[in-house]
Predicted model as a PDB file, atoms N, CA, C, CB and O in Angstrom, pLDDT in the B-factor column:
MODEL        1                                                                  
ATOM      1  N   MET A   1      13.988  35.338   4.997  1.00 79.00           N  
ATOM      2  CA  MET A   1      13.473  33.992   5.180  1.00 79.00           C  
ATOM      3  C   MET A   1      12.092  34.011   5.842  1.00 79.00           C  
ATOM      4  CB  MET A   1      14.450  33.165   6.016  1.00 79.00           C  
ATOM      5  O   MET A   1      11.209  33.226   5.495  1.00 79.00           O  
ATOM      6  N   TRP A   2      11.927  34.925   6.800  1.00 81.00           N  
ATOM      7  CA  TRP A   2      10.647  35.009   7.506  1.00 81.00           C  
ATOM      8  C   TRP A   2       9.520  35.380   6.549  1.00 81.00           C  
ATOM      9  CB  TRP A   2      10.728  36.034   8.647  1.00 81.00           C  
ATOM     10  O   TRP A   2       8.401  34.885   6.677  1.00 81.00           O  
ATOM     11  N   THR A   3       9.819  36.253   5.590  1.00 86.00           N  
ATOM     12  CA  THR A   3       8.809  36.678   4.620  1.00 86.00           C  
ATOM     13  C   THR A   3       8.382  35.521   3.726  1.00 86.00           C  
ATOM     14  CB  THR A   3       9.342  37.830   3.766  1.00 86.00           C  
ATOM     15  O   THR A   3       7.198  35.364   3.425  1.00 86.00           O  
ATOM     16  N   ILE A   4       9.345  34.716   3.305  1.00 86.00           N  
ATOM     17  CA  ILE A   4       9.040  33.567   2.445  1.00 86.00           C  
ATOM     18  C   ILE A   4       8.155  32.563   3.188  1.00 86.00           C  
ATOM     19  CB  ILE A   4      10.345  32.881   1.969  1.00 86.00           C  
ATOM     20  O   ILE A   4       7.317  31.905   2.571  1.00 86.00           O  
ATOM     21  N   GLN A   5       8.330  32.442   4.483  1.00 84.00           N  
ATOM     22  CA  GLN A   5       7.543  31.489   5.255  1.00 84.00           C  
ATOM     23  C   GLN A   5       6.134  31.991   5.559  1.00 84.00           C  
ATOM     24  CB  GLN A   5       8.251  31.171   6.541  1.00 84.00           C  
ATOM     25  O   GLN A   5       5.227  31.181   5.754  1.00 84.00           O  
ATOM     26  N   THR A   6       5.932  33.298   5.603  1.00 88.00           N  
ATOM     27  CA  THR A   6       4.612  33.810   5.984  1.00 88.00           C  
ATOM     28  C   THR A   6       3.709  34.134   4.803  1.00 88.00           C  
ATOM     29  CB  THR A   6       4.773  35.034   6.820  1.00 88.00           C  
ATOM     30  O   THR A   6       2.489  34.179   4.965  1.00 88.00           O  
ATOM     31  N   VAL A   7       4.268  34.359   3.627  1.00 92.00           N  
ATOM     32  CA  VAL A   7       3.452  34.731   2.471  1.00 92.00           C  
ATOM     33  C   VAL A   7       2.404  33.665   2.121  1.00 92.00           C  
ATOM     34  CB  VAL A   7       4.349  34.978   1.270  1.00 92.00           C  
ATOM     35  O   VAL A   7       1.258  34.031   1.862  1.00 92.00           O  
ATOM     36  N   PRO A   8       2.736  32.365   2.100  1.00 90.00           N  
ATOM     37  CA  PRO A   8       1.684  31.380   1.795  1.00 90.00           C  
ATOM     38  C   PRO A   8       0.532  31.389   2.805  1.00 90.00           C  
ATOM     39  CB  PRO A   8       2.287  29.991   1.742  1.00 90.00           C  
ATOM     40  O   PRO A   8      -0.617  31.137   2.441  1.00 90.00           O  
ATOM     41  N   LEU A   9       0.836  31.676   4.050  1.00 90.00           N  
ATOM     42  CA  LEU A   9      -0.230  31.732   5.045  1.00 90.00           C  
ATOM     43  C   LEU A   9      -1.096  32.967   4.870  1.00 90.00           C  
ATOM     44  CB  LEU A   9       0.355  31.706   6.444  1.00 90.00           C  
ATOM     45  O   LEU A   9      -2.293  32.937   5.157  1.00 90.00           O  
ATOM     46  N   LEU A  10      -0.495  34.054   4.399  1.00 93.00           N  
ATOM     47  CA  LEU A  10      -1.259  35.283   4.194  1.00 93.00           C  
ATOM     48  C   LEU A  10      -2.165  35.212   2.972  1.00 93.00           C  
ATOM     49  CB  LEU A  10      -0.319  36.456   4.059  1.00 93.00           C  
ATOM     50  O   LEU A  10      -3.109  35.994   2.863  1.00 93.00           O  
ATOM     51  N   LEU A  11      -1.901  34.298   2.059  1.00 93.00           N  
ATOM     52  CA  LEU A  11      -2.735  34.174   0.866  1.00 93.00           C  
ATOM     53  C   LEU A  11      -4.153  33.734   1.197  1.00 93.00           C  
ATOM     54  CB  LEU A  11      -2.112  33.193  -0.102  1.00 93.00           C  
ATOM     55  O   LEU A  11      -5.096  34.120   0.507  1.00 93.00           O  
ATOM     56  N   VAL A  12      -4.315  32.942   2.229  1.00 94.00           N  
ATOM     57  CA  VAL A  12      -5.653  32.457   2.588  1.00 94.00           C  
ATOM     58  C   VAL A  12      -6.329  33.330   3.639  1.00 94.00           C  
ATOM     59  CB  VAL A  12      -5.567  31.031   3.095  1.00 94.00           C  
ATOM     60  O   VAL A  12      -7.469  33.064   4.019  1.00 94.00           O  
ATOM     61  N   LEU A  13      -5.647  34.361   4.111  1.00 94.00           N  
ATOM     62  CA  LEU A  13      -6.191  35.207   5.167  1.00 94.00           C  
ATOM     63  C   LEU A  13      -7.510  35.890   4.801  1.00 94.00           C  
ATOM     64  CB  LEU A  13      -5.187  36.245   5.531  1.00 94.00           C  
ATOM     65  O   LEU A  13      -8.412  35.910   5.638  1.00 94.00           O  
ATOM     66  N   PRO A  14      -7.674  36.452   3.592  1.00 94.00           N  
ATOM     67  CA  PRO A  14      -8.983  37.066   3.273  1.00 94.00           C  
ATOM     68  C   PRO A  14     -10.147  36.074   3.336  1.00 94.00           C  
ATOM     69  CB  PRO A  14      -8.934  37.687   1.884  1.00 94.00           C  
ATOM     70  O   PRO A  14     -11.238  36.422   3.788  1.00 94.00           O  
ATOM     71  N   GLY A  15      -9.916  34.854   2.887  1.00 93.00           N  
ATOM     72  CA  GLY A  15     -10.970  33.840   2.962  1.00 93.00           C  
ATOM     73  C   GLY A  15     -11.255  33.397   4.385  1.00 93.00           C  
ATOM     74  O   GLY A  15     -12.393  33.071   4.721  1.00 93.00           O  
ATOM     75  N   LEU A  16     -10.230  33.383   5.220  1.00 92.00           N  
ATOM     76  CA  LEU A  16     -10.432  33.018   6.622  1.00 92.00           C  
ATOM     77  C   LEU A  16     -11.224  34.094   7.351  1.00 92.00           C  
ATOM     78  CB  LEU A  16      -9.085  32.790   7.320  1.00 92.00           C  
ATOM     79  O   LEU A  16     -12.052  33.791   8.211  1.00 92.00           O  
ATOM     80  N   ILE A  17     -10.970  35.342   7.006  1.00 93.00           N  
ATOM     81  CA  ILE A  17     -11.725  36.432   7.635  1.00 93.00           C  
ATOM     82  C   ILE A  17     -13.198  36.341   7.255  1.00 93.00           C  
ATOM     83  CB  ILE A  17     -11.150  37.807   7.222  1.00 93.00           C  
ATOM     84  O   ILE A  17     -14.076  36.603   8.077  1.00 93.00           O  
ATOM     85  N   LYS A  18     -13.465  35.966   5.995  1.00 93.00           N  
ATOM     86  CA  LYS A  18     -14.853  35.815   5.532  1.00 93.00           C  
ATOM     87  C   LYS A  18     -15.437  34.457   5.914  1.00 93.00           C  
ATOM     88  CB  LYS A  18     -14.927  35.997   4.016  1.00 93.00           C  
ATOM     89  O   LYS A  18     -16.598  34.180   5.617  1.00 93.00           O  
ATOM     90  N   GLN A  19     -14.650  33.614   6.566  1.00 88.00           N  
ATOM     91  CA  GLN A  19     -15.031  32.281   7.037  1.00 88.00           C  
ATOM     92  C   GLN A  19     -15.543  31.407   5.903  1.00 88.00           C  
ATOM     93  CB  GLN A  19     -16.093  32.388   8.122  1.00 88.00           C  
ATOM     94  O   GLN A  19     -16.630  30.835   5.986  1.00 88.00           O  
ATOM     95  N   ARG A  20     -14.758  31.312   4.857  1.00 89.00           N  
ATOM     96  CA  ARG A  20     -15.105  30.444   3.738  1.00 89.00           C  
ATOM     97  C   ARG A  20     -14.536  29.055   3.974  1.00 89.00           C  
ATOM     98  CB  ARG A  20     -14.585  31.024   2.407  1.00 89.00           C  
ATOM     99  O   ARG A  20     -13.420  28.889   4.466  1.00 89.00           O  
ATOM    100  N   TYR A  21     -15.328  28.079   3.613  1.00 87.00           N  
ATOM    101  CA  TYR A  21     -14.985  26.667   3.832  1.00 87.00           C  
ATOM    102  C   TYR A  21     -13.704  26.285   3.096  1.00 87.00           C  
ATOM    103  CB  TYR A  21     -16.136  25.762   3.376  1.00 87.00           C  
ATOM    104  O   TYR A  21     -12.839  25.620   3.667  1.00 87.00           O  
ATOM    105  N   ARG A  22     -13.576  26.692   1.853  1.00 91.00           N  
ATOM    106  CA  ARG A  22     -12.410  26.311   1.045  1.00 91.00           C  
ATOM    107  C   ARG A  22     -11.117  26.931   1.555  1.00 91.00           C  
ATOM    108  CB  ARG A  22     -12.627  26.715  -0.399  1.00 91.00           C  
ATOM    109  O   ARG A  22     -10.044  26.354   1.377  1.00 91.00           O  
ATOM    110  N   SER A  23     -11.203  28.079   2.178  1.00 93.00           N  
ATOM    111  CA  SER A  23     -10.002  28.707   2.726  1.00 93.00           C  
ATOM    112  C   SER A  23      -9.414  27.870   3.852  1.00 93.00           C  
ATOM    113  CB  SER A  23     -10.319  30.116   3.231  1.00 93.00           C  
ATOM    114  O   SER A  23      -8.194  27.764   3.979  1.00 93.00           O  
ATOM    115  N   TYR A  24     -10.272  27.281   4.662  1.00 92.00           N  
ATOM    116  CA  TYR A  24      -9.786  26.403   5.718  1.00 92.00           C  
ATOM    117  C   TYR A  24      -9.131  25.153   5.139  1.00 92.00           C  
ATOM    118  CB  TYR A  24     -10.929  26.013   6.650  1.00 92.00           C  
ATOM    119  O   TYR A  24      -8.135  24.662   5.671  1.00 92.00           O  
ATOM    120  N   LEU A  25      -9.692  24.645   4.055  1.00 93.00           N  
ATOM    121  CA  LEU A  25      -9.090  23.480   3.408  1.00 93.00           C  
ATOM    122  C   LEU A  25      -7.727  23.813   2.814  1.00 93.00           C  
ATOM    123  CB  LEU A  25     -10.013  22.942   2.319  1.00 93.00           C  
ATOM    124  O   LEU A  25      -6.785  23.033   2.953  1.00 93.00           O  
ATOM    125  N   TRP A  26      -7.612  24.961   2.155  1.00 94.00           N  
ATOM    126  CA  TRP A  26      -6.324  25.361   1.587  1.00 94.00           C  
ATOM    127  C   TRP A  26      -5.299  25.622   2.676  1.00 94.00           C  
ATOM    128  CB  TRP A  26      -6.487  26.603   0.720  1.00 94.00           C  
ATOM    129  O   TRP A  26      -4.114  25.343   2.495  1.00 94.00           O  
ATOM    130  N   LEU A  27      -5.746  26.153   3.805  1.00 95.00           N  
ATOM    131  CA  LEU A  27      -4.834  26.345   4.927  1.00 95.00           C  
ATOM    132  C   LEU A  27      -4.295  25.008   5.413  1.00 95.00           C  
ATOM    133  CB  LEU A  27      -5.536  27.083   6.074  1.00 95.00           C  
ATOM    134  O   LEU A  27      -3.116  24.901   5.749  1.00 95.00           O  
ATOM    135  N   CYS A  28      -5.139  23.993   5.452  1.00 95.00           N  
ATOM    136  CA  CYS A  28      -4.684  22.653   5.840  1.00 95.00           C  
ATOM    137  C   CYS A  28      -3.642  22.121   4.867  1.00 95.00           C  
ATOM    138  CB  CYS A  28      -5.869  21.684   5.915  1.00 95.00           C  
ATOM    139  O   CYS A  28      -2.641  21.541   5.288  1.00 95.00           O  
ATOM    140  N   PHE A  29      -3.863  22.309   3.579  1.00 95.00           N  
ATOM    141  CA  PHE A  29      -2.893  21.842   2.586  1.00 95.00           C  
ATOM    142  C   PHE A  29      -1.561  22.574   2.728  1.00 95.00           C  
ATOM    143  CB  PHE A  29      -3.447  22.033   1.168  1.00 95.00           C  
ATOM    144  O   PHE A  29      -0.499  21.955   2.652  1.00 95.00           O  
ATOM    145  N   ILE A  30      -1.615  23.865   2.931  1.00 95.00           N  
ATOM    146  CA  ILE A  30      -0.383  24.641   3.104  1.00 95.00           C  
ATOM    147  C   ILE A  30       0.341  24.223   4.376  1.00 95.00           C  
ATOM    148  CB  ILE A  30      -0.692  26.146   3.141  1.00 95.00           C  
ATOM    149  O   ILE A  30       1.567  24.108   4.388  1.00 95.00           O  
ATOM    150  N   LEU A  31      -0.406  23.999   5.433  1.00 95.00           N  
ATOM    151  CA  LEU A  31       0.208  23.619   6.708  1.00 95.00           C  
ATOM    152  C   LEU A  31       0.878  22.254   6.652  1.00 95.00           C  
ATOM    153  CB  LEU A  31      -0.832  23.623   7.801  1.00 95.00           C  
ATOM    154  O   LEU A  31       1.809  21.996   7.415  1.00 95.00           O  
ATOM    155  N   LEU A  32       0.425  21.382   5.769  1.00 95.00           N  
ATOM    156  CA  LEU A  32       1.096  20.089   5.632  1.00 95.00           C  
ATOM    157  C   LEU A  32       2.549  20.256   5.209  1.00 95.00           C  
ATOM    158  CB  LEU A  32       0.360  19.214   4.624  1.00 95.00           C  
ATOM    159  O   LEU A  32       3.407  19.481   5.630  1.00 95.00           O  
ATOM    160  N   LEU A  33       2.833  21.250   4.387  1.00 93.00           N  
ATOM    161  CA  LEU A  33       4.217  21.534   4.005  1.00 93.00           C  
ATOM    162  C   LEU A  33       5.037  22.015   5.201  1.00 93.00           C  
ATOM    163  CB  LEU A  33       4.255  22.584   2.888  1.00 93.00           C  
ATOM    164  O   LEU A  33       6.184  21.607   5.384  1.00 93.00           O  
ATOM    165  N   TYR A  34       4.433  22.891   6.016  1.00 93.00           N  
ATOM    166  CA  TYR A  34       5.121  23.384   7.201  1.00 93.00           C  
ATOM    167  C   TYR A  34       5.384  22.249   8.202  1.00 93.00           C  
ATOM    168  CB  TYR A  34       4.297  24.497   7.864  1.00 93.00           C  
ATOM    169  O   TYR A  34       6.457  22.176   8.801  1.00 93.00           O  
ATOM    170  N   ILE A  35       4.407  21.383   8.371  1.00 95.00           N  
ATOM    171  CA  ILE A  35       4.567  20.258   9.298  1.00 95.00           C  
ATOM    172  C   ILE A  35       5.672  19.329   8.823  1.00 95.00           C  
ATOM    173  CB  ILE A  35       3.248  19.482   9.444  1.00 95.00           C  
ATOM    174  O   ILE A  35       6.501  18.884   9.617  1.00 95.00           O  
ATOM    175  N   THR A  36       5.684  19.036   7.527  1.00 94.00           N  
ATOM    176  CA  THR A  36       6.697  18.135   6.974  1.00 94.00           C  
ATOM    177  C   THR A  36       8.100  18.693   7.165  1.00 94.00           C  
ATOM    178  CB  THR A  36       6.435  17.887   5.490  1.00 94.00           C  
ATOM    179  O   THR A  36       8.997  17.982   7.617  1.00 94.00           O  
ATOM    180  N   THR A  37       8.293  19.964   6.823  1.00 92.00           N  
ATOM    181  CA  THR A  37       9.634  20.540   6.958  1.00 92.00           C  
ATOM    182  C   THR A  37      10.058  20.674   8.415  1.00 92.00           C  
ATOM    183  CB  THR A  37       9.688  21.900   6.285  1.00 92.00           C  
ATOM    184  O   THR A  37      11.231  20.485   8.737  1.00 92.00           O  
ATOM    185  N   SER A  38       9.124  20.996   9.294  1.00 92.00           N  
ATOM    186  CA  SER A  38       9.507  21.140  10.699  1.00 92.00           C  
ATOM    187  C   SER A  38       9.816  19.796  11.344  1.00 92.00           C  
ATOM    188  CB  SER A  38       8.403  21.841  11.474  1.00 92.00           C  
ATOM    189  O   SER A  38      10.706  19.720  12.191  1.00 92.00           O  
ATOM    190  N   ILE A  39       9.110  18.735  10.969  1.00 93.00           N  
ATOM    191  CA  ILE A  39       9.418  17.408  11.514  1.00 93.00           C  
ATOM    192  C   ILE A  39      10.783  16.942  11.028  1.00 93.00           C  
ATOM    193  CB  ILE A  39       8.331  16.386  11.115  1.00 93.00           C  
ATOM    194  O   ILE A  39      11.546  16.352  11.791  1.00 93.00           O  
ATOM    195  N   VAL A  40      11.096  17.207   9.752  1.00 93.00           N  
ATOM    196  CA  VAL A  40      12.423  16.852   9.235  1.00 93.00           C  
ATOM    197  C   VAL A  40      13.502  17.628   9.981  1.00 93.00           C  
ATOM    198  CB  VAL A  40      12.513  17.133   7.714  1.00 93.00           C  
ATOM    199  O   VAL A  40      14.545  17.068  10.319  1.00 93.00           O  
ATOM    200  N   ASP A  41      13.261  18.912  10.240  1.00 91.00           N  
ATOM    201  CA  ASP A  41      14.237  19.724  10.969  1.00 91.00           C  
ATOM    202  C   ASP A  41      14.390  19.285  12.421  1.00 91.00           C  
ATOM    203  CB  ASP A  41      13.835  21.184  10.921  1.00 91.00           C  
ATOM    204  O   ASP A  41      15.485  19.365  12.976  1.00 91.00           O  
ATOM    205  N   VAL A  42      13.314  18.824  13.037  1.00 93.00           N  
ATOM    206  CA  VAL A  42      13.397  18.351  14.423  1.00 93.00           C  
ATOM    207  C   VAL A  42      14.287  17.119  14.528  1.00 93.00           C  
ATOM    208  CB  VAL A  42      11.995  18.034  14.968  1.00 93.00           C  
ATOM    209  O   VAL A  42      14.996  16.940  15.518  1.00 93.00           O  
ATOM    210  N   MET A  43      14.248  16.281  13.514  1.00 93.00           N  
ATOM    211  CA  MET A  43      15.037  15.050  13.541  1.00 93.00           C  
ATOM    212  C   MET A  43      16.530  15.276  13.284  1.00 93.00           C  
ATOM    213  CB  MET A  43      14.496  14.087  12.519  1.00 93.00           C  
ATOM    214  O   MET A  43      17.333  14.371  13.514  1.00 93.00           O  
ATOM    215  N   MET A  44      16.910  16.444  12.821  1.00 92.00           N  
ATOM    216  CA  MET A  44      18.331  16.727  12.607  1.00 92.00           C  
ATOM    217  C   MET A  44      18.993  17.075  13.933  1.00 92.00           C  
ATOM    218  CB  MET A  44      18.519  17.882  11.589  1.00 92.00           C  
ATOM    219  O   MET A  44      18.439  17.843  14.719  1.00 92.00           O  
ATOM    220  N   PRO A  45      20.176  16.515  14.188  1.00 89.00           N  
ATOM    221  CA  PRO A  45      20.823  16.751  15.490  1.00 89.00           C  
ATOM    222  C   PRO A  45      21.349  18.173  15.676  1.00 89.00           C  
ATOM    223  CB  PRO A  45      21.959  15.788  15.666  1.00 89.00           C  
ATOM    224  O   PRO A  45      21.593  18.585  16.809  1.00 89.00           O  
ATOM    225  N   THR A  46      21.527  18.923  14.608  1.00 88.00           N  
ATOM    226  CA  THR A  46      22.110  20.257  14.739  1.00 88.00           C  
ATOM    227  C   THR A  46      21.073  21.356  14.926  1.00 88.00           C  
ATOM    228  CB  THR A  46      22.941  20.563  13.533  1.00 88.00           C  
ATOM    229  O   THR A  46      21.441  22.523  15.064  1.00 88.00           O  
ATOM    230  N   ARG A  47      19.823  21.028  14.934  1.00 85.00           N  
ATOM    231  CA  ARG A  47      18.763  22.036  15.036  1.00 85.00           C  
ATOM    232  C   ARG A  47      18.435  22.325  16.495  1.00 85.00           C  
ATOM    233  CB  ARG A  47      17.499  21.571  14.292  1.00 85.00           C  
ATOM    234  O   ARG A  47      18.739  21.530  17.384  1.00 85.00           O  
ATOM    235  N   GLY A  48      17.810  23.476  16.724  1.00 84.00           N  
ATOM    236  CA  GLY A  48      17.466  23.907  18.073  1.00 84.00           C  
ATOM    237  C   GLY A  48      16.018  23.618  18.424  1.00 84.00           C  
ATOM    238  O   GLY A  48      15.303  22.917  17.707  1.00 84.00           O  
ATOM    239  N   TRP A  49      15.617  24.175  19.537  1.00 89.00           N  
ATOM    240  CA  TRP A  49      14.272  23.949  20.053  1.00 89.00           C  
ATOM    241  C   TRP A  49      13.213  24.692  19.254  1.00 89.00           C  
ATOM    242  CB  TRP A  49      14.199  24.364  21.499  1.00 89.00           C  
ATOM    243  O   TRP A  49      12.029  24.376  19.369  1.00 89.00           O  
ATOM    244  N   GLN A  50      13.612  25.677  18.443  1.00 90.00           N  
ATOM    245  CA  GLN A  50      12.649  26.449  17.674  1.00 90.00           C  
ATOM    246  C   GLN A  50      11.904  25.584  16.661  1.00 90.00           C  
ATOM    247  CB  GLN A  50      13.348  27.590  16.964  1.00 90.00           C  
ATOM    248  O   GLN A  50      10.733  25.829  16.371  1.00 90.00           O  
ATOM    249  N   ASP A  51      12.581  24.579  16.129  1.00 88.00           N  
ATOM    250  CA  ASP A  51      11.920  23.695  15.164  1.00 88.00           C  
ATOM    251  C   ASP A  51      10.847  22.843  15.837  1.00 88.00           C  
ATOM    252  CB  ASP A  51      12.951  22.790  14.477  1.00 88.00           C  
ATOM    253  O   ASP A  51       9.818  22.547  15.230  1.00 88.00           O  
ATOM    254  N   GLY A  52      11.077  22.456  17.069  1.00 91.00           N  
ATOM    255  CA  GLY A  52      10.060  21.724  17.815  1.00 91.00           C  
ATOM    256  C   GLY A  52       8.843  22.582  18.102  1.00 91.00           C  
ATOM    257  O   GLY A  52       7.706  22.113  18.041  1.00 91.00           O  
ATOM    258  N   VAL A  53       9.091  23.841  18.414  1.00 93.00           N  
ATOM    259  CA  VAL A  53       7.983  24.773  18.647  1.00 93.00           C  
ATOM    260  C   VAL A  53       7.203  24.997  17.359  1.00 93.00           C  
ATOM    261  CB  VAL A  53       8.506  26.119  19.198  1.00 93.00           C  
ATOM    262  O   VAL A  53       5.974  25.051  17.373  1.00 93.00           O  
ATOM    263  N   MET A  54       7.922  25.128  16.243  1.00 92.00           N  
ATOM    264  CA  MET A  54       7.238  25.313  14.955  1.00 92.00           C  
ATOM    265  C   MET A  54       6.415  24.085  14.589  1.00 92.00           C  
ATOM    266  CB  MET A  54       8.255  25.610  13.844  1.00 92.00           C  
ATOM    267  O   MET A  54       5.310  24.217  14.062  1.00 92.00           O  
ATOM    268  N   ALA A  55       6.934  22.907  14.857  1.00 93.00           N  
ATOM    269  CA  ALA A  55       6.176  21.684  14.573  1.00 93.00           C  
ATOM    270  C   ALA A  55       4.912  21.628  15.424  1.00 93.00           C  
ATOM    271  CB  ALA A  55       7.045  20.435  14.827  1.00 93.00           C  
ATOM    272  O   ALA A  55       3.837  21.298  14.923  1.00 93.00           O  
ATOM    273  N   ALA A  56       5.040  21.948  16.701  1.00 95.00           N  
ATOM    274  CA  ALA A  56       3.877  21.909  17.588  1.00 95.00           C  
ATOM    275  C   ALA A  56       2.834  22.948  17.182  1.00 95.00           C  
ATOM    276  CB  ALA A  56       4.308  22.139  19.039  1.00 95.00           C  
ATOM    277  O   ALA A  56       1.642  22.644  17.145  1.00 95.00           O  
ATOM    278  N   LEU A  57       3.268  24.162  16.879  1.00 94.00           N  
ATOM    279  CA  LEU A  57       2.317  25.205  16.483  1.00 94.00           C  
ATOM    280  C   LEU A  57       1.674  24.896  15.137  1.00 94.00           C  
ATOM    281  CB  LEU A  57       3.014  26.562  16.422  1.00 94.00           C  
ATOM    282  O   LEU A  57       0.495  25.186  14.933  1.00 94.00           O  
ATOM    283  N   SER A  58       2.430  24.315  14.225  1.00 94.00           N  
ATOM    284  CA  SER A  58       1.857  23.937  12.927  1.00 94.00           C  
ATOM    285  C   SER A  58       0.809  22.845  13.093  1.00 94.00           C  
ATOM    286  CB  SER A  58       2.961  23.464  11.967  1.00 94.00           C  
ATOM    287  O   SER A  58      -0.238  22.878  12.446  1.00 94.00           O  
ATOM    288  N   LEU A  59       1.089  21.888  13.954  1.00 96.00           N  
ATOM    289  CA  LEU A  59       0.112  20.822  14.199  1.00 96.00           C  
ATOM    290  C   LEU A  59      -1.149  21.352  14.861  1.00 96.00           C  
ATOM    291  CB  LEU A  59       0.726  19.734  15.067  1.00 96.00           C  
ATOM    292  O   LEU A  59      -2.257  20.949  14.505  1.00 96.00           O  
ATOM    293  N   ILE A  60      -0.987  22.252  15.820  1.00 97.00           N  
ATOM    294  CA  ILE A  60      -2.152  22.832  16.490  1.00 97.00           C  
ATOM    295  C   ILE A  60      -2.997  23.616  15.499  1.00 97.00           C  
ATOM    296  CB  ILE A  60      -1.714  23.740  17.654  1.00 97.00           C  
ATOM    297  O   ILE A  60      -4.222  23.493  15.492  1.00 97.00           O  
ATOM    298  N   LEU A  61      -2.351  24.421  14.661  1.00 94.00           N  
ATOM    299  CA  LEU A  61      -3.084  25.194  13.663  1.00 94.00           C  
ATOM    300  C   LEU A  61      -3.736  24.287  12.628  1.00 94.00           C  
ATOM    301  CB  LEU A  61      -2.155  26.187  12.975  1.00 94.00           C  
ATOM    302  O   LEU A  61      -4.843  24.571  12.169  1.00 94.00           O  
ATOM    303  N   PHE A  62      -3.063  23.195  12.252  1.00 96.00           N  
ATOM    304  CA  PHE A  62      -3.631  22.255  11.294  1.00 96.00           C  
ATOM    305  C   PHE A  62      -4.902  21.619  11.840  1.00 96.00           C  
ATOM    306  CB  PHE A  62      -2.611  21.175  10.941  1.00 96.00           C  
ATOM    307  O   PHE A  62      -5.924  21.580  11.154  1.00 96.00           O  
ATOM    308  N   PHE A  63      -4.844  21.120  13.072  1.00 96.00           N  
ATOM    309  CA  PHE A  63      -6.028  20.482  13.646  1.00 96.00           C  
ATOM    310  C   PHE A  63      -7.154  21.496  13.865  1.00 96.00           C  
ATOM    311  CB  PHE A  63      -5.672  19.797  14.971  1.00 96.00           C  
ATOM    312  O   PHE A  63      -8.327  21.158  13.707  1.00 96.00           O  
ATOM    313  N   SER A  64      -6.811  22.725  14.224  1.00 94.00           N  
ATOM    314  CA  SER A  64      -7.829  23.759  14.397  1.00 94.00           C  
ATOM    315  C   SER A  64      -8.504  24.087  13.072  1.00 94.00           C  
ATOM    316  CB  SER A  64      -7.210  25.023  14.998  1.00 94.00           C  
ATOM    317  O   SER A  64      -9.727  24.218  13.013  1.00 94.00           O  
ATOM    318  N   ALA A  65      -7.714  24.219  12.008  1.00 93.00           N  
ATOM    319  CA  ALA A  65      -8.291  24.518  10.695  1.00 93.00           C  
ATOM    320  C   ALA A  65      -9.121  23.352  10.182  1.00 93.00           C  
ATOM    321  CB  ALA A  65      -7.188  24.855   9.690  1.00 93.00           C  
ATOM    322  O   ALA A  65     -10.164  23.553   9.559  1.00 93.00           O  
ATOM    323  N   MET A  66      -8.662  22.140  10.443  1.00 93.00           N  
ATOM    324  CA  MET A  66      -9.404  20.970   9.996  1.00 93.00           C  
ATOM    325  C   MET A  66     -10.756  20.876  10.705  1.00 93.00           C  
ATOM    326  CB  MET A  66      -8.587  19.698  10.239  1.00 93.00           C  
ATOM    327  O   MET A  66     -11.777  20.617  10.069  1.00 93.00           O  
ATOM    328  N   MET A  67     -10.760  21.086  12.007  1.00 93.00           N  
ATOM    329  CA  MET A  67     -12.013  21.014  12.736  1.00 93.00           C  
ATOM    330  C   MET A  67     -12.930  22.183  12.394  1.00 93.00           C  
ATOM    331  CB  MET A  67     -11.747  20.980  14.229  1.00 93.00           C  
ATOM    332  O   MET A  67     -14.150  22.022  12.360  1.00 93.00           O  
ATOM    333  N   SER A  68     -12.358  23.352  12.141  1.00 91.00           N  
ATOM    334  CA  SER A  68     -13.179  24.502  11.731  1.00 91.00           C  
ATOM    335  C   SER A  68     -13.816  24.270  10.381  1.00 91.00           C  
ATOM    336  CB  SER A  68     -12.340  25.774  11.691  1.00 91.00           C  
ATOM    337  O   SER A  68     -14.970  24.640  10.167  1.00 91.00           O  
ATOM    338  N   SER A  69     -13.075  23.657   9.458  1.00 88.00           N  
ATOM    339  CA  SER A  69     -13.651  23.387   8.142  1.00 88.00           C  
ATOM    340  C   SER A  69     -14.791  22.376   8.248  1.00 88.00           C  
ATOM    341  CB  SER A  69     -12.569  22.870   7.176  1.00 88.00           C  
ATOM    342  O   SER A  69     -15.798  22.496   7.551  1.00 88.00           O  
ATOM    343  N   ARG A  70     -14.634  21.393   9.111  1.00 88.00           N  
ATOM    344  CA  ARG A  70     -15.725  20.417   9.299  1.00 88.00           C  
ATOM    345  C   ARG A  70     -16.937  21.083   9.921  1.00 88.00           C  
ATOM    346  CB  ARG A  70     -15.262  19.240  10.182  1.00 88.00           C  
ATOM    347  O   ARG A  70     -18.075  20.791   9.553  1.00 88.00           O  
ATOM    348  N   TRP A  71     -16.686  21.982  10.870  1.00 88.00           N  
ATOM    349  CA  TRP A  71     -17.789  22.664  11.540  1.00 88.00           C  
ATOM    350  C   TRP A  71     -18.530  23.574  10.558  1.00 88.00           C  
ATOM    351  CB  TRP A  71     -17.269  23.480  12.741  1.00 88.00           C  
ATOM    352  O   TRP A  71     -19.760  23.615  10.560  1.00 88.00           O  
ATOM    353  N   HIS A  72     -17.782  24.309   9.713  1.00 83.00           N  
ATOM    354  CA  HIS A  72     -18.422  25.194   8.742  1.00 83.00           C  
ATOM    355  C   HIS A  72     -19.174  24.402   7.676  1.00 83.00           C  
ATOM    356  CB  HIS A  72     -17.381  26.096   8.084  1.00 83.00           C  
ATOM    357  O   HIS A  72     -20.186  24.871   7.156  1.00 83.00           O  
ATOM    358  N   ARG A  73     -18.698  23.235   7.354  1.00 82.00           N  
ATOM    359  CA  ARG A  73     -19.390  22.422   6.348  1.00 82.00           C  
ATOM    360  C   ARG A  73     -20.720  21.896   6.871  1.00 82.00           C  
ATOM    361  CB  ARG A  73     -18.506  21.254   5.911  1.00 82.00           C  
ATOM    362  O   ARG A  73     -21.667  21.742   6.099  1.00 82.00           O  
ATOM    363  N   MET A  74     -20.806  21.619   8.160  1.00 82.00           N  
ATOM    364  CA  MET A  74     -22.037  21.072   8.734  1.00 82.00           C  
ATOM    365  C   MET A  74     -23.114  22.143   8.899  1.00 82.00           C  
ATOM    366  CB  MET A  74     -21.742  20.425  10.083  1.00 82.00           C  
ATOM    367  O   MET A  74     -24.291  21.817   9.054  1.00 82.00           O  
ATOM    368  N   GLN A  75     -22.731  23.389   8.867  1.00 75.00           N  
ATOM    369  CA  GLN A  75     -23.724  24.445   9.066  1.00 75.00           C  
ATOM    370  C   GLN A  75     -24.589  24.642   7.875  1.00 75.00           C  
ATOM    371  CB  GLN A  75     -23.065  25.727   9.403  1.00 75.00           C  
ATOM    372  O   GLN A  75     -25.474  25.497   7.890  1.00 75.00           O  
TER     373      GLN A  75                                                      
ENDMDL                                                                          
END                                                                             
């Protein structure tokens, strides 16, 4: 399960290393899926605190990628 969750994030890694604008945008699109699933999991009564941590980390990474893409576009 862990591999299935990390492969989409690793697809944009080469572009992020080269600091390409479109890679940051694709990371934002991919992270929207992670945010959606983690928020749904947080609302379920049988889930643990790990889903809340995943939601928070996904949101932090989403906002960081969004602001980085805006910063790279202005350069």
